[in-house]
Biotite code that builds the C-alpha atoms (Angstrom):
import biotite.structure as struc

atoms = struc.array([
    struc.Atom([-22.101, 47.906, 4.594], chain_id="A", res_id=1, res_name="UNK", atom_name="CA", element="C"),
    struc.Atom([-23.960, 50.811, 3.059], chain_id="A", res_id=2, res_name="UNK", atom_name="CA", element="C"),
    struc.Atom([-26.922, 52.131, 4.381], chain_id="A", res_id=3, res_name="UNK", atom_name="CA", element="C"),
    struc.Atom([-29.607, 53.850, 2.021], chain_id="A", res_id=4, res_name="UNK", atom_name="CA", element="C"),
    struc.Atom([-29.140, 57.697, 2.583], chain_id="A", res_id=5, res_name="UNK", atom_name="CA", element="C"),
    struc.Atom([-25.431, 57.224, 3.315], chain_id="A", res_id=6, res_name="UNK", atom_name="CA", element="C"),
    struc.Atom([-23.097, 59.595, 1.584], chain_id="A", res_id=7, res_name="UNK", atom_name="CA", element="C"),
    struc.Atom([-18.997, 58.962, 0.891], chain_id="A", res_id=8, res_name="UNK", atom_name="CA", element="C"),
    struc.Atom([-17.522, 60.276, 4.028], chain_id="A", res_id=9, res_name="UNK", atom_name="CA", element="C"),
    struc.Atom([-20.525, 59.898, 6.454], chain_id="A", res_id=10, res_name="UNK", atom_name="CA", element="C"),
    struc.Atom([-20.257, 58.740, 9.888], chain_id="A", res_id=11, res_name="UNK", atom_name="CA", element="C"),
    struc.Atom([-23.330, 56.729, 11.268], chain_id="A", res_id=12, res_name="UNK", atom_name="CA", element="C"),
    struc.Atom([-24.038, 56.346, 14.794], chain_id="A", res_id=13, res_name="UNK", atom_name="CA", element="C"),
    struc.Atom([-25.209, 52.884, 15.981], chain_id="A", res_id=14, res_name="UNK", atom_name="CA", element="C"),
    struc.Atom([-25.740, 50.831, 19.063], chain_id="A", res_id=15, res_name="UNK", atom_name="CA", element="C"),
    struc.Atom([-22.767, 48.580, 19.836], chain_id="A", res_id=16, res_name="UNK", atom_name="CA", element="C"),
    struc.Atom([-22.878, 44.917, 19.627], chain_id="A", res_id=17, res_name="UNK", atom_name="CA", element="C"),
    struc.Atom([-20.512, 42.291, 20.832], chain_id="A", res_id=18, res_name="UNK", atom_name="CA", element="C"),
    struc.Atom([-18.563, 41.861, 17.454], chain_id="A", res_id=19, res_name="UNK", atom_name="CA", element="C"),
    struc.Atom([-17.423, 45.597, 18.073], chain_id="A", res_id=20, res_name="UNK", atom_name="CA", element="C"),
    struc.Atom([-15.224, 44.817, 20.905], chain_id="A", res_id=21, res_name="UNK", atom_name="CA", element="C"),
    struc.Atom([-11.904, 44.351, 19.460], chain_id="A", res_id=22, res_name="UNK", atom_name="CA", element="C"),
    struc.Atom([-12.210, 47.571, 16.999], chain_id="A", res_id=23, res_name="UNK", atom_name="CA", element="C"),
    struc.Atom([-13.417, 49.375, 20.197], chain_id="A", res_id=24, res_name="UNK", atom_name="CA", element="C"),
    struc.Atom([-10.584, 48.025, 22.048], chain_id="A", res_id=25, res_name="UNK", atom_name="CA", element="C"),
    struc.Atom([-7.963, 49.423, 19.484], chain_id="A", res_id=26, res_name="UNK", atom_name="CA", element="C"),
    struc.Atom([-9.483, 52.742, 19.211], chain_id="A", res_id=27, res_name="UNK", atom_name="CA", element="C"),
    struc.Atom([-9.687, 52.854, 23.147], chain_id="A", res_id=28, res_name="UNK", atom_name="CA", element="C"),
    struc.Atom([-5.860, 51.839, 23.204], chain_id="A", res_id=29, res_name="UNK", atom_name="CA", element="C"),
    struc.Atom([-5.113, 55.132, 21.180], chain_id="A", res_id=30, res_name="UNK", atom_name="CA", element="C"),
    struc.Atom([-7.411, 57.612, 23.199], chain_id="A", res_id=31, res_name="UNK", atom_name="CA", element="C"),
    struc.Atom([-7.556, 56.116, 26.509], chain_id="A", res_id=32, res_name="UNK", atom_name="CA", element="C"),
    struc.Atom([-4.437, 54.622, 27.085], chain_id="A", res_id=33, res_name="UNK", atom_name="CA", element="C"),
    struc.Atom([-4.674, 54.706, 30.912], chain_id="A", res_id=34, res_name="UNK", atom_name="CA", element="C"),
    struc.Atom([-7.519, 52.095, 30.108], chain_id="A", res_id=35, res_name="UNK", atom_name="CA", element="C"),
    struc.Atom([-4.820, 49.533, 29.430], chain_id="A", res_id=36, res_name="UNK", atom_name="CA", element="C"),
    struc.Atom([-2.004, 50.489, 32.264], chain_id="A", res_id=37, res_name="UNK", atom_name="CA", element="C"),
    struc.Atom([-1.301, 47.692, 34.410], chain_id="A", res_id=38, res_name="UNK", atom_name="CA", element="C"),
    struc.Atom([-0.869, 49.829, 37.121], chain_id="A", res_id=39, res_name="UNK", atom_name="CA", element="C"),
    struc.Atom([-4.509, 50.299, 37.129], chain_id="A", res_id=40, res_name="UNK", atom_name="CA", element="C"),
    struc.Atom([-6.024, 47.099, 37.333], chain_id="A", res_id=41, res_name="UNK", atom_name="CA", element="C"),
    struc.Atom([-9.595, 48.468, 37.927], chain_id="A", res_id=42, res_name="UNK", atom_name="CA", element="C"),
    struc.Atom([-9.505, 49.741, 34.200], chain_id="A", res_id=43, res_name="UNK", atom_name="CA", element="C"),
    struc.Atom([-10.277, 46.831, 32.445], chain_id="A", res_id=44, res_name="UNK", atom_name="CA", element="C"),
    struc.Atom([-11.994, 47.833, 29.168], chain_id="A", res_id=45, res_name="UNK", atom_name="CA", element="C"),
    struc.Atom([-12.806, 44.325, 27.802], chain_id="A", res_id=46, res_name="UNK", atom_name="CA", element="C"),
    struc.Atom([-14.802, 43.806, 30.950], chain_id="A", res_id=47, res_name="UNK", atom_name="CA", element="C"),
    struc.Atom([-16.295, 46.812, 30.797], chain_id="A", res_id=48, res_name="UNK", atom_name="CA", element="C"),
    struc.Atom([-17.471, 46.576, 27.452], chain_id="A", res_id=49, res_name="UNK", atom_name="CA", element="C"),
    struc.Atom([-18.836, 42.878, 27.971], chain_id="A", res_id=50, res_name="UNK", atom_name="CA", element="C"),
    struc.Atom([-20.752, 44.362, 31.501], chain_id="A", res_id=51, res_name="UNK", atom_name="CA", element="C"),
    struc.Atom([-22.202, 46.993, 29.389], chain_id="A", res_id=52, res_name="UNK", atom_name="CA", element="C"),
    struc.Atom([-23.359, 44.880, 26.663], chain_id="A", res_id=53, res_name="UNK", atom_name="CA", element="C"),
    struc.Atom([-24.882, 42.536, 29.328], chain_id="A", res_id=54, res_name="UNK", atom_name="CA", element="C"),
    struc.Atom([-26.433, 45.247, 31.367], chain_id="A", res_id=55, res_name="UNK", atom_name="CA", element="C"),
    struc.Atom([-28.680, 45.750, 27.845], chain_id="A", res_id=56, res_name="UNK", atom_name="CA", element="C"),
    struc.Atom([-29.474, 49.394, 28.457], chain_id="A", res_id=57, res_name="UNK", atom_name="CA", element="C"),
    struc.Atom([-28.930, 50.511, 24.939], chain_id="A", res_id=58, res_name="UNK", atom_name="CA", element="C"),
    struc.Atom([-26.712, 53.262, 26.218], chain_id="A", res_id=59, res_name="UNK", atom_name="CA", element="C"),
    struc.Atom([-23.603, 52.372, 24.194], chain_id="A", res_id=60, res_name="UNK", atom_name="CA", element="C"),
    struc.Atom([-23.024, 53.618, 20.874], chain_id="A", res_id=61, res_name="UNK", atom_name="CA", element="C"),
    struc.Atom([-20.356, 53.581, 17.930], chain_id="A", res_id=62, res_name="UNK", atom_name="CA", element="C"),
    struc.Atom([-19.559, 56.317, 15.471], chain_id="A", res_id=63, res_name="UNK", atom_name="CA", element="C"),
    struc.Atom([-18.620, 54.224, 12.033], chain_id="A", res_id=64, res_name="UNK", atom_name="CA", element="C"),
    struc.Atom([-17.266, 55.783, 8.881], chain_id="A", res_id=65, res_name="UNK", atom_name="CA", element="C"),
    struc.Atom([-17.380, 53.329, 6.008], chain_id="A", res_id=66, res_name="UNK", atom_name="CA", element="C"),
    struc.Atom([-16.650, 50.049, 8.024], chain_id="A", res_id=67, res_name="UNK", atom_name="CA", element="C"),
    struc.Atom([-14.411, 51.518, 10.464], chain_id="A", res_id=68, res_name="UNK", atom_name="CA", element="C"),
    struc.Atom([-15.275, 52.311, 14.340], chain_id="A", res_id=69, res_name="UNK", atom_name="CA", element="C"),
    struc.Atom([-14.259, 56.054, 14.653], chain_id="A", res_id=70, res_name="UNK", atom_name="CA", element="C"),
    struc.Atom([-15.538, 56.791, 17.987], chain_id="A", res_id=71, res_name="UNK", atom_name="CA", element="C"),
    struc.Atom([-17.734, 55.643, 20.954], chain_id="A", res_id=72, res_name="UNK", atom_name="CA", element="C"),
    struc.Atom([-19.839, 57.026, 24.013], chain_id="A", res_id=73, res_name="UNK", atom_name="CA", element="C"),
    struc.Atom([-21.053, 54.874, 26.523], chain_id="A", res_id=74, res_name="UNK", atom_name="CA", element="C"),
    struc.Atom([-23.831, 56.683, 29.171], chain_id="A", res_id=75, res_name="UNK", atom_name="CA", element="C"),
    struc.Atom([-25.337, 55.933, 32.310], chain_id="A", res_id=76, res_name="UNK", atom_name="CA", element="C"),
    struc.Atom([-28.438, 56.569, 34.301], chain_id="A", res_id=77, res_name="UNK", atom_name="CA", element="C"),
    struc.Atom([-29.393, 56.596, 37.606], chain_id="A", res_id=78, res_name="UNK", atom_name="CA", element="C"),
    struc.Atom([-32.869, 57.353, 37.623], chain_id="A", res_id=79, res_name="UNK", atom_name="CA", element="C"),
    struc.Atom([-31.830, 61.059, 38.319], chain_id="A", res_id=80, res_name="UNK", atom_name="CA", element="C"),
    struc.Atom([-28.774, 61.858, 36.619], chain_id="A", res_id=81, res_name="UNK", atom_name="CA", element="C"),
    struc.Atom([-27.152, 61.141, 33.227], chain_id="A", res_id=82, res_name="UNK", atom_name="CA", element="C"),
    struc.Atom([-23.742, 60.378, 32.880], chain_id="A", res_id=83, res_name="UNK", atom_name="CA", element="C"),
    struc.Atom([-21.357, 60.105, 29.614], chain_id="A", res_id=84, res_name="UNK", atom_name="CA", element="C"),
    struc.Atom([-18.315, 57.783, 29.939], chain_id="A", res_id=85, res_name="UNK", atom_name="CA", element="C"),
    struc.Atom([-15.871, 56.734, 27.197], chain_id="A", res_id=86, res_name="UNK", atom_name="CA", element="C"),
    struc.Atom([-16.456, 59.360, 24.519], chain_id="A", res_id=87, res_name="UNK", atom_name="CA", element="C"),
    struc.Atom([-13.573, 58.885, 22.391], chain_id="A", res_id=88, res_name="UNK", atom_name="CA", element="C"),
    struc.Atom([-12.807, 59.579, 18.916], chain_id="A", res_id=89, res_name="UNK", atom_name="CA", element="C"),
])
């Protein structure tokens, strides 16, 4: 989908929606292979995405080039400190 003002080759940043789950998992499989290691079952990337979207704090974004997700960043805030998680391109 073209957005007014987009230029060929530009990257847009937008909030994650549930339909982004599979493309995000594909990206994370390349940049965070440890997320998919069965020896570390506490790292369940699908559950992480679902929990973050359910929490609904708006602190989860994707970078999109054309129609392809090329990056992610998830953040958190505990009222005092901010954290960045799953920054992958």
